[in-house]
MDAnalysis code that builds the backbone (N, CA, C; Angstrom):
import MDAnalysis as mda
import numpy as np

u = mda.Universe.empty(462, n_residues=154, atom_resindex=np.repeat(np.arange(154), 3), trajectory=True)
u.add_TopologyAttr("name", ["N", "CA", "C"] * 154)
u.add_TopologyAttr("resid", np.arange(1, 155))
u.add_TopologyAttr("resname", ["MET", "ALA", "HIS", "PRO", "ASP", "ALA", "PRO", "GLY", "ALA", "THR", "HIS", "LEU", "SER", "ILE", "ALA", "GLY", "ASN", "THR", "TYR", "THR", "VAL", "LEU", "ILE", "THR", "GLY", "GLU", "GLN", "THR", "ASN", "GLY", "GLN", "TYR", "CYS", "LEU", "ILE", "ASP", "MET", "ARG", "VAL", "PRO", "ASP", "GLY", "GLY", "GLY", "PRO", "PRO", "PRO", "HIS", "ARG", "HIS", "ASP", "PHE", "GLU", "GLU", "MET", "PHE", "THR", "VAL", "LEU", "GLU", "GLY", "GLU", "ILE", "GLU", "PHE", "THR", "PHE", "ARG", "GLY", "GLU", "LYS", "ARG", "VAL", "VAL", "LYS", "ALA", "GLY", "SER", "ALA", "VAL", "ASN", "VAL", "PRO", "ALA", "ASN", "ALA", "PRO", "HIS", "ASN", "PHE", "ARG", "ASN", "VAL", "SER", "GLY", "ALA", "PRO", "ALA", "ARG", "MET", "LEU", "CYS", "VAL", "CYS", "ALA", "PRO", "ALA", "GLY", "GLN", "ASP", "GLU", "PHE", "PHE", "ARG", "ARG", "VAL", "GLY", "ASP", "GLU", "VAL", "ALA", "SER", "LYS", "ASP", "ALA", "PRO", "PRO", "PRO", "GLN", "LEU", "THR", "ASP", "ASP", "GLU", "LEU", "ALA", "GLU", "ARG", "GLY", "GLN", "ARG", "ALA", "ILE", "ALA", "LEU", "ALA", "PRO", "GLU", "TYR", "ARG", "THR", "GLU", "MET", "LEU"])
u.atoms.positions = np.array([
    [0.843, -1.176, 0.000],
    [0.000, 0.000, 0.000],
    [0.891, 1.243, 0.000],
    [0.493, 2.236, -0.765],
    [1.237, 3.489, -0.827],
    [0.245, 4.647, -0.808],
    [0.552, 5.656, -0.022],
    [-0.318, 6.826, 0.072],
    [0.562, 8.047, 0.315],
    [0.275, 9.194, -0.323],
    [1.136, 10.364, -0.137],
    [1.150, 10.911, 1.286],
    [0.193, 10.538, 2.128],
    [0.191, 10.989, 3.522],
    [0.751, 9.947, 4.480],
    [1.234, 8.831, 3.955],
    [1.737, 7.756, 4.814],
    [2.960, 8.218, 5.603],
    [3.078, 7.772, 6.843],
    [4.282, 8.089, 7.616],
    [5.517, 7.586, 6.868],
    [6.526, 8.401, 6.835],
    [7.760, 8.001, 6.168],
    [7.802, 8.298, 4.681],
    [6.705, 8.791, 4.092],
    [6.724, 9.138, 2.674],
    [7.725, 10.266, 2.455],
    [8.427, 10.212, 1.337],
    [9.413, 11.238, 1.006],
    [8.782, 12.239, 0.057],
    [8.777, 13.511, 0.466],
    [8.217, 14.609, -0.321],
    [9.371, 15.503, -0.755],
    [9.461, 15.741, -2.054],
    [10.584, 16.485, -2.598],
    [10.103, 17.694, -3.385],
    [10.691, 18.832, -3.097],
    [10.419, 20.031, -3.871],
    [11.462, 20.110, -4.971],
    [10.971, 20.166, -6.208],
    [11.854, 20.236, -7.363],
    [11.309, 21.315, -8.286],
    [12.038, 22.404, -8.376],
    [11.650, 23.532, -9.239],
    [10.215, 23.988, -8.972],
    [9.826, 24.008, -7.706],
    [8.492, 24.481, -7.340],
    [7.415, 23.423, -7.343],
    [7.700, 22.270, -7.929],
    [6.762, 21.146, -7.911],
    [7.021, 20.336, -6.644],
    [6.025, 19.577, -6.186],
    [6.236, 18.679, -5.055],
    [5.981, 17.257, -5.522],
    [7.000, 16.422, -5.421],
    [6.914, 15.030, -5.831],
    [7.015, 14.157, -4.589],
    [6.043, 13.267, -4.431],
    [6.059, 12.307, -3.336],
    [6.374, 10.941, -3.913],
    [7.450, 10.344, -3.444],
    [7.836, 9.010, -3.922],
    [6.952, 8.001, -3.194],
    [6.043, 7.372, -3.937],
    [5.111, 6.407, -3.349],
    [5.697, 5.001, -3.305],
    [6.339, 4.613, -4.393],
    [6.964, 3.286, -4.477],
    [8.344, 3.485, -5.086],
    [9.347, 3.029, -4.380],
    [10.729, 3.218, -4.834],
    [11.201, 2.067, -5.706],
    [12.241, 2.338, -6.451],
    [12.875, 1.279, -7.220],
    [13.427, 0.186, -6.323],
    [13.868, 0.568, -5.148],
    [14.365, -0.427, -4.195],
    [13.259, -1.410, -3.815],
    [12.033, -0.918, -3.685],
    [10.908, -1.785, -3.313],
    [10.483, -2.716, -4.450],
    [10.831, -2.376, -5.705],
    [10.411, -3.183, -6.851],
    [11.582, -3.873, -7.532],
    [12.708, -3.940, -6.831],
    [13.911, -4.539, -7.402],
    [14.300, -3.845, -8.715],
    [14.072, -2.527, -8.759],
    [14.466, -1.741, -9.915],
    [13.526, -1.783, -11.097],
    [12.426, -2.487, -10.982],
    [11.513, -2.632, -12.118],
    [10.792, -1.334, -12.467],
    [10.333, -0.596, -11.466],
    [9.629, 0.663, -11.702],
    [9.603, 1.463, -10.409],
    [9.199, 2.717, -10.523],
    [8.916, 3.554, -9.358],
    [7.621, 4.308, -9.649],
    [6.964, 4.757, -8.592],
    [5.700, 5.483, -8.711],
    [5.834, 6.776, -7.927],
    [5.527, 7.894, -8.596],
    [5.695, 9.217, -8.003],
    [4.394, 9.996, -8.132],
    [3.945, 10.565, -7.018],
    [2.780, 11.448, -6.986],
    [3.310, 12.859, -7.222],
    [2.867, 13.501, -8.305],
    [3.385, 14.813, -8.686],
    [2.324, 15.882, -8.492],
    [2.645, 16.876, -7.691],
    [1.787, 18.048, -7.513],
    [2.480, 19.198, -8.222],
    [1.783, 19.740, -9.208],
    [2.381, 20.721, -10.103],
    [1.590, 22.024, -10.017],
    [2.207, 23.099, -9.516],
    [1.491, 24.369, -9.438],
    [1.265, 24.954, -10.823],
    [0.356, 25.901, -10.913],
    [0.129, 26.572, -12.181],
    [1.453, 27.113, -12.701],
    [1.762, 26.817, -13.944],
    [3.011, 27.247, -14.558],
    [4.167, 26.294, -14.332],
    [4.006, 25.284, -13.459],
    [5.084, 24.366, -13.130],
    [5.278, 23.284, -14.173],
    [6.439, 22.663, -14.118],
    [6.776, 21.553, -15.000],
    [8.250, 21.593, -15.348],
    [8.793, 20.479, -15.844],
    [10.223, 20.395, -16.151],
    [10.558, 20.973, -17.520],
    [11.833, 21.257, -17.754],
    [12.259, 21.665, -19.099],
    [12.228, 20.472, -20.049],
    [12.311, 20.719, -21.352],
    [12.361, 19.600, -22.304],
    [13.536, 18.674, -21.994],
    [13.260, 17.368, -22.115],
    [14.275, 16.360, -21.830],
    [13.867, 15.042, -22.483],
    [14.756, 14.071, -22.404],
    [14.454, 12.707, -22.826],
    [15.309, 11.772, -21.993],
    [14.864, 10.527, -21.920],
    [15.609, 9.523, -21.160],
    [15.331, 8.158, -21.756],
    [16.189, 7.203, -21.415],
    [16.081, 5.885, -22.048],
    [15.217, 4.916, -21.259],
    [14.234, 5.417, -20.548],
    [13.272, 4.564, -19.851],
    [11.860, 5.053, -20.149],
    [10.909, 4.170, -19.938],
    [9.503, 4.475, -20.187],
    [8.940, 5.309, -19.042],
    [7.987, 6.165, -19.377],
    [7.343, 7.005, -18.375],
    [5.863, 7.108, -18.730],
    [5.004, 6.932, -17.737],
    [3.571, 7.062, -17.972],
    [2.986, 7.980, -16.910],
    [2.188, 8.922, -17.351],
    [1.541, 9.881, -16.469],
    [0.036, 9.681, -16.509],
    [-0.605, 9.726, -15.348],
    [-2.061, 9.756, -15.258],
    [-2.427, 11.050, -14.553],
    [-3.174, 11.904, -15.241],
    [-3.591, 13.174, -14.656],
    [-4.766, 12.891, -13.726],
    [-4.593, 13.253, -12.455],
    [-5.635, 13.022, -11.444],
    [-6.480, 14.258, -11.196],
    [-5.858, 15.423, -11.237],
    [-6.553, 16.687, -10.981],
    [-5.979, 17.744, -11.908],
    [-6.842, 18.589, -12.440],
    [-6.405, 19.696, -13.275],
    [-6.155, 19.297, -14.711],
    [-5.369, 20.129, -15.367],
    [-5.020, 19.926, -16.769],
    [-3.539, 20.202, -16.952],
    [-2.905, 19.382, -17.752],
    [-1.472, 19.517, -18.010],
    [-1.263, 19.547, -19.527],
    [-0.455, 20.496, -19.975],
    [-0.087, 20.537, -21.391],
    [1.194, 19.728, -21.566],
    [1.113, 18.652, -22.345],
    [2.277, 17.828, -22.655],
    [2.786, 18.192, -24.033],
    [4.096, 18.334, -24.140],
    [4.744, 18.471, -25.438],
    [5.513, 17.177, -25.646],
    [5.136, 16.474, -26.685],
    [5.668, 15.144, -26.943],
    [6.055, 15.084, -28.411],
    [7.354, 14.923, -28.665],
    [7.871, 14.907, -30.030],
    [7.410, 16.134, -30.805],
    [7.412, 17.284, -30.126],
    [7.085, 18.548, -30.767],
    [5.613, 18.888, -30.847],
    [4.728, 17.989, -30.496],
    [3.285, 18.241, -30.562],
    [2.743, 18.522, -29.158],
    [1.948, 19.601, -29.034],
    [1.371, 19.971, -27.740],
    [-0.062, 19.484, -27.651],
    [-0.396, 18.948, -26.468],
    [-1.768, 18.511, -26.188],
    [-2.088, 18.807, -24.739],
    [-3.287, 19.295, -24.484],
    [-3.747, 19.497, -23.118],
    [-4.433, 18.211, -22.675],
    [-3.981, 17.675, -21.547],
    [-4.483, 16.412, -21.024],
    [-5.254, 16.712, -19.743],
    [-6.488, 16.246, -19.688],
    [-7.365, 16.527, -18.545],
    [-7.416, 15.354, -17.579],
    [-7.886, 15.642, -16.379],
    [-8.007, 14.621, -15.333],
    [-8.725, 13.389, -15.872],
    [-8.180, 12.236, -15.525],
    [-8.737, 10.966, -15.965],
    [-8.026, 10.383, -17.168],
    [-7.156, 11.158, -17.798],
    [-6.435, 10.696, -18.981],
    [-5.002, 10.309, -18.630],
    [-4.421, 9.487, -19.478],
    [-3.045, 9.029, -19.278],
    [-2.223, 9.340, -20.521],
    [-0.934, 9.533, -20.308],
    [0.016, 9.781, -21.391],
    [1.174, 8.806, -21.211],
    [1.508, 8.076, -22.256],
    [2.658, 7.178, -22.232],
    [3.776, 7.816, -23.037],
    [4.952, 7.926, -22.454],
    [6.110, 8.493, -23.128],
    [7.119, 7.370, -23.320],
    [7.317, 6.932, -24.576],
    [8.293, 5.871, -24.822],
    [9.717, 6.341, -24.532],
    [10.588, 5.415, -24.321],
    [12.000, 5.721, -24.091],
    [12.546, 6.567, -25.231],
    [13.379, 7.531, -24.869],
    [14.107, 8.406, -25.789],
    [13.249, 9.422, -26.539],
    [11.975, 9.544, -26.210],
    [11.116, 10.530, -26.862],
    [11.272, 11.885, -26.169],
    [11.643, 12.930, -26.901],
    [11.723, 14.259, -26.298],
    [10.341, 14.682, -25.788],
    [10.320, 15.244, -24.569],
    [9.031, 15.642, -23.996],
    [9.228, 16.615, -22.842],
    [8.149, 17.244, -22.463],
    [8.060, 18.016, -21.235],
    [6.586, 18.260, -20.959],
    [6.292, 18.778, -19.789],
    [4.917, 19.134, -19.472],
    [4.891, 20.442, -18.724],
    [3.748, 21.106, -18.791],
    [3.561, 22.379, -18.114],
    [2.110, 22.469, -17.672],
    [1.912, 22.895, -16.435],
    [0.553, 23.134, -15.947],
    [0.134, 24.510, -16.452],
    [-0.820, 24.530, -17.372],
    [-1.318, 25.774, -17.960],
    [-2.779, 26.005, -17.588],
    [-3.249, 25.331, -16.549],
    [-4.674, 25.338, -16.223],
    [-5.124, 26.515, -15.372],
    [-4.191, 27.255, -14.782],
    [-4.578, 28.334, -13.882],
    [-4.854, 27.865, -12.468],
    [-4.652, 26.586, -12.200],
    [-4.887, 26.004, -10.871],
    [-3.883, 24.874, -10.659],
    [-3.677, 24.434, -9.418],
    [-2.786, 23.298, -9.182],
    [-3.279, 22.042, -9.903],
    [-2.349, 21.195, -10.272],
    [-2.674, 19.921, -10.919],
    [-1.923, 18.806, -10.188],
    [-2.388, 17.587, -10.424],
    [-1.768, 16.433, -9.771],
    [-1.752, 15.272, -10.749],
    [-0.632, 14.538, -10.743],
    [-0.475, 13.377, -11.616],
    [0.210, 12.259, -10.854],
    [0.019, 11.051, -11.345],
    [0.846, 9.915, -10.948],
    [1.786, 9.650, -12.108],
    [3.031, 9.337, -11.794],
    [4.034, 9.047, -12.806],
    [4.681, 7.706, -12.488],
    [4.670, 6.808, -13.466],
    [5.348, 5.521, -13.354],
    [6.555, 5.568, -14.283],
    [7.720, 5.245, -13.760],
    [8.936, 5.156, -14.566],
    [9.419, 3.715, -14.533],
    [9.704, 3.164, -15.717],
    [10.160, 1.783, -15.791],
    [11.307, 1.683, -16.795],
    [12.455, 1.187, -16.346],
    [12.771, 0.791, -14.983],
    [12.906, 2.012, -14.070],
    [13.077, 1.721, -12.793],
    [13.201, 2.766, -11.779],
    [14.514, 3.518, -11.941],
    [14.652, 4.565, -11.183],
    [15.858, 5.388, -11.192],
    [15.500, 6.858, -11.064],
    [14.362, 7.236, -11.653],
    [13.934, 8.627, -11.576],
    [13.677, 9.035, -10.126],
    [13.212, 8.086, -9.325],
    [12.983, 8.373, -7.901],
    [14.285, 8.776, -7.215],
    [15.366, 8.094, -7.544],
    [16.661, 8.432, -6.952],
    [17.195, 9.756, -7.500],
    [17.007, 9.976, -8.778],
    [17.417, 11.254, -9.375],
    [16.716, 12.409, -8.646],
    [15.409, 12.287, -8.449],
    [14.668, 13.340, -7.766],
    [15.160, 13.530, -6.328],
    [15.500, 12.444, -5.662],
    [16.027, 12.558, -4.288],
    [17.337, 13.337, -4.257],
    [18.140, 13.155, -5.289],
    [19.453, 13.806, -5.298],
    [19.406, 15.263, -5.748],
    [18.386, 15.644, -6.506],
    [18.338, 17.029, -6.983],
    [17.310, 17.876, -6.234],
    [16.354, 17.243, -5.559],
    [15.297, 17.990, -4.878],
    [15.633, 18.336, -3.444],
    [14.757, 19.119, -2.857],
    [14.853, 19.474, -1.441],
    [13.706, 18.808, -0.715],
    [14.017, 18.037, 0.322],
    [12.961, 17.366, 1.070],
    [12.116, 18.402, 1.817],
    [10.791, 18.228, 1.744],
    [9.848, 19.080, 2.464],
    [9.005, 18.201, 3.375],
    [8.294, 18.821, 4.317],
    [7.608, 18.086, 5.384],
    [6.395, 17.296, 4.918],
    [5.706, 17.763, 3.887],
    [4.482, 17.077, 3.454],
    [4.209, 17.381, 1.989],
    [3.232, 16.695, 1.439],
    [2.858, 16.912, 0.049],
    [2.311, 18.308, -0.188],
    [1.810, 18.941, 0.864],
    [1.224, 20.273, 0.751],
    [2.149, 21.388, 1.247],
    [3.346, 21.035, 1.683],
    [4.282, 22.037, 2.200],
    [4.716, 22.969, 1.064],
    [4.900, 24.239, 1.379],
    [5.387, 25.151, 0.342],
    [6.833, 24.823, -0.011],
    [7.243, 25.166, -1.213],
    [8.644, 24.927, -1.571],
    [9.546, 25.808, -0.720],
    [10.781, 25.385, -0.499],
    [11.701, 26.218, 0.270],
    [11.985, 27.517, -0.487],
    [12.224, 28.564, 0.236],
    [12.590, 29.849, -0.359],
    [14.094, 29.833, -0.634],
    [14.450, 29.590, -1.878],
    [15.855, 29.473, -2.248],
    [16.367, 30.780, -2.839],
    [17.625, 31.069, -2.568],
    [18.261, 32.236, -3.172],
    [18.527, 31.940, -4.651],
    [18.856, 32.979, -5.397],
    [19.211, 32.785, -6.809],
    [20.392, 31.837, -6.943],
    [21.380, 31.961, -6.046],
    [22.540, 31.066, -6.086],
    [22.131, 29.620, -5.813],
    [21.224, 29.410, -4.851],
    [20.755, 28.055, -4.538],
    [19.955, 27.470, -5.698],
    [19.120, 28.291, -6.342],
    [18.375, 27.822, -7.518],
    [19.331, 27.422, -8.636],
    [20.346, 28.242, -8.858],
    [21.328, 27.929, -9.899],
    [22.067, 26.640, -9.569],
    [22.397, 26.444, -8.299],
    [23.088, 25.212, -7.889],
    [22.220, 23.994, -8.140],
    [20.916, 24.081, -7.844],
    [20.014, 22.948, -8.090],
    [19.965, 22.613, -9.577],
    [19.903, 23.643, -10.400],
    [19.888, 23.414, -11.848],
    [21.171, 22.771, -12.337],
    [22.309, 23.248, -11.840],
    [23.590, 22.673, -12.225],
    [23.724, 21.235, -11.735],
    [23.209, 20.972, -10.549],
    [23.242, 19.608, -10.003],
    [22.431, 18.673, -10.895],
    [21.235, 19.116, -11.307],
    [20.390, 18.286, -12.176],
    [21.100, 17.994, -13.497],
    [21.721, 19.012, -14.075],
    [22.436, 18.821, -15.343],
    [23.603, 17.858, -15.157],
    [24.341, 18.006, -14.054],
    [25.497, 17.144, -13.802],
    [25.089, 15.690, -13.560],
    [23.972, 15.479, -12.862],
    [23.537, 14.116, -12.531],
    [22.749, 13.443, -13.654],
    [22.207, 14.214, -14.585],
    [21.339, 13.661, -15.622],
    [21.947, 12.459, -16.356],
    [23.190, 12.520, -16.822],
    [23.736, 11.361, -17.536],
    [23.776, 10.087, -16.685],
    [24.047, 10.229, -15.397],
    [24.081, 9.070, -14.507],
    [22.712, 8.388, -14.439],
    [21.644, 9.184, -14.641],
    [20.276, 8.650, -14.590],
    [19.662, 8.547, -15.983],
    [20.535, 8.429, -16.982],
    [20.137, 8.165, -18.360],
    [19.187, 9.223, -18.924],
    [19.418, 10.471, -18.532],
    [18.570, 11.579, -18.945],
    [19.404, 12.618, -19.675],
    [18.806, 13.233, -20.682],
    [19.436, 14.316, -21.416],
    [18.505, 15.520, -21.388],
    [19.008, 16.636, -20.882],
    [18.251, 17.894, -20.919],
    [18.386, 18.472, -22.309],
    [17.292, 18.937, -22.862],
    [17.318, 19.445, -24.246],
    [17.198, 20.960, -24.296],
])
């Protein structure tokens, strides 16, 4: 059983988004990980690609996905499958917070997020107030670690 409010759940602030690791790669012998993503209006990652599969299910709100250059707004109840090595990104353009579940197979993205994010107290905790230097360091850390986690920032 996994729940974002469970004791011991890890909540990570990454570029203003809050990701809760529900199921780790360690728990699945590296087969997959499951991440609960809370994305504020305007939030989302830069364009990137990686050599693992990723599937998103939008639970609340609307998310604009850019996948192989094509943009689509995905509403709650819909899923998006991103094959390995496909350039993509997403952005919350709904004017309200959104929430998704993300499955990565094989696992590894959960560890990447742990290494680049800042742990926060809960899924609803505000992101830490970082200085410009701290924000730049987080970005540089993500770029430096990306190859280790089979990811390329575009």
